[in-house]
N, C-alpha and C positions, 0 to 999 in steps of 0.2 A: 588474386593476391590475398593471402590470409593476414589478418591483423590481430595482434594480441589484444585481449580484453583487459584494459588497464584500469586501475583504481584512480578515478578522477575526483575523489571525495575532497581533496584539498583545494580544488579549483574554486575560486570565488564565484565565477559565473558558471552556471549549470546549463547544459544543452538540453532543451526540451524536445521530446519525440512525440509526435502526434500518436496517441495510443491506438486509434483505429487504423491509421496507415501502417503503423508498426505491426499490428495484428495481421493485416493483409499480407505483408512481406513474410512474416513468420509462417503463415498458412501455406505458402508455396513450398516450404521445406518438409511438410508432413507427408509421409508416403501415401500414395493413392489408396492403398488398402486400409488406411487408418482415417481417411477423411469422411467418416460417416458421423451422424449425430449420435451414434451409439457409444462413441469414445470421446471422453473429455480429455483435452490436453491442457496442462497448466505449465506456463513458461515463467521462470523466474529470471529477472534481468536486473542489472545494475543501472540500466538506462532510466532517466527520469521521464516517465510517461505523463502525458497531459491530454486534456480534451478541451475543445473550444466551447465556450459557453455563450450561446446566443443572447442571453439576458444582459450580459455586461460586455459582450464583444471582446473577450480576452481568453487566453488559455489559462487553465488551472492545472497544477500538478496533481497527479492521481497515483494512488497505490495500486488499485485494481481496475483493470479493463475487463469487464465481465462479458466475454465473448467466448467462442471456442475456435482457436485456443484462447484460454484465459491468460491474462498477463498480470503478474505481480511484480511491481517495481520495488526492489529493496531500497533504492535511493529515494523513491517516493515515500516509503515508510518514514524515512528521516525528514524529508523536506516538505511533504504535502500537509500533514496535520500541523497546525500552528503551535509554536512554542508559547509559553506564558506571555501575556501582554507586557508585563513588567520587564521581561527579557528584552523585547524589542525597544521599549522606551529607553532602557539603559544603553543599548547599542547605539541609538540615535544621538545620545549625548556624549558618548565616549568613542573616539575614533581610532585610537592607537591600537596596535596589535596587542600590546601589554594589557590595555584596558579590556579588550575583547576576551583575552584569556581569563582575566579575573571575573568577568561577567559569566562566562561559561562555567567556571568553577563554582560561582555563587549559586547557579541554578542546576548544578550537576544532579542527575537523577530524576529531574522533573520532565525531561524529554530524552528521546533516544538520540544516540550519536553513532557515527560510523564505528563498526566493530563492537557494538554494544552486545554483551552476552544475552540480553533479553530478546534479541532479534529473531532467533529461531522460534520462540514461543509466539511472537507476533506473526511471523510468516505462516505458522500453522493455522492461526485464526483466519488469515486471509485465504488460505487454501480451502478452509471450510466454507467461507463466503463464496468462493468460486464454485464449489460443489453445489451449494444451495441455489445459486443463480442458474447453474446448468440444469438442475432438477426442477426448479419451480419458477424461474424467471425473476425471482426476488433475491438479491444478494444481501440486503441490509435490513436491520431491525431498528425500530424507533426506541426500543428499551435500552437505556444506558447500561443496564446490568447484563445484557446479552452479549455474547461473544461475536454476534453478527451485527452489532451496533456500528453505524456509519460515523466514526469519530472524525471530527473536524479540528480537534485540539489534541495535542500530545497527551495531556492529562487524561482525557476521555479514552484515548487509544490504550494507554497503559492500564487504566482501570478495567475497561471492557475485555481486553485481551488476556491480561494476566490473572484475572479471577477465574477464567476457564469455565464459565457457566453459560447456560442458554436460558432464555425465557421459556416458559412452558410451551408456547406455540412452536418454537424451533426445536426444543428438545423432542417434542412429539413428532415433528417432521423428520428429524434424523432417525428416530426409532423406526418410523415407517420405511425410510430408505434402507436401513440396515436389514429389516425383515423382508423387504422386497427383493434384495439381492439374493 
């Protein structure tokens, strides 16, 4: 039975999908002649992927599951990196739908929302992280100015992705990859 892939962005409760289990299921749909390590597959999904963290014994929402196939969650881009602390504090003290709308408007532009026109630029950066992970085993950078920075806050995400720059190490790595091809 086929099911339509519906937009669940308005649902208050998000369903979490274990990223590694999701990856195993997706792998089964890759044709046998493409299941080699010579081909990187990148899957974009609106499902909210997560991984279990042994250090705190809970699931954490993720944008990127760096495997092959690599999974990029567009819902994760919205939900995984944290919004400003002040946003959450105001939400905790204002419970009505009207208050929530006012708070969202107050912080507009400081974080991504569903159907945000900046999403395609952000996805591009995560695709580059997928490629880097596939080629080197390292998806992320510690440098906040680098497009491969592992952002934990929306502010960091917007800065690192929209400035479209790489640190010198990763710029050199991409140059080598391009010349290798």
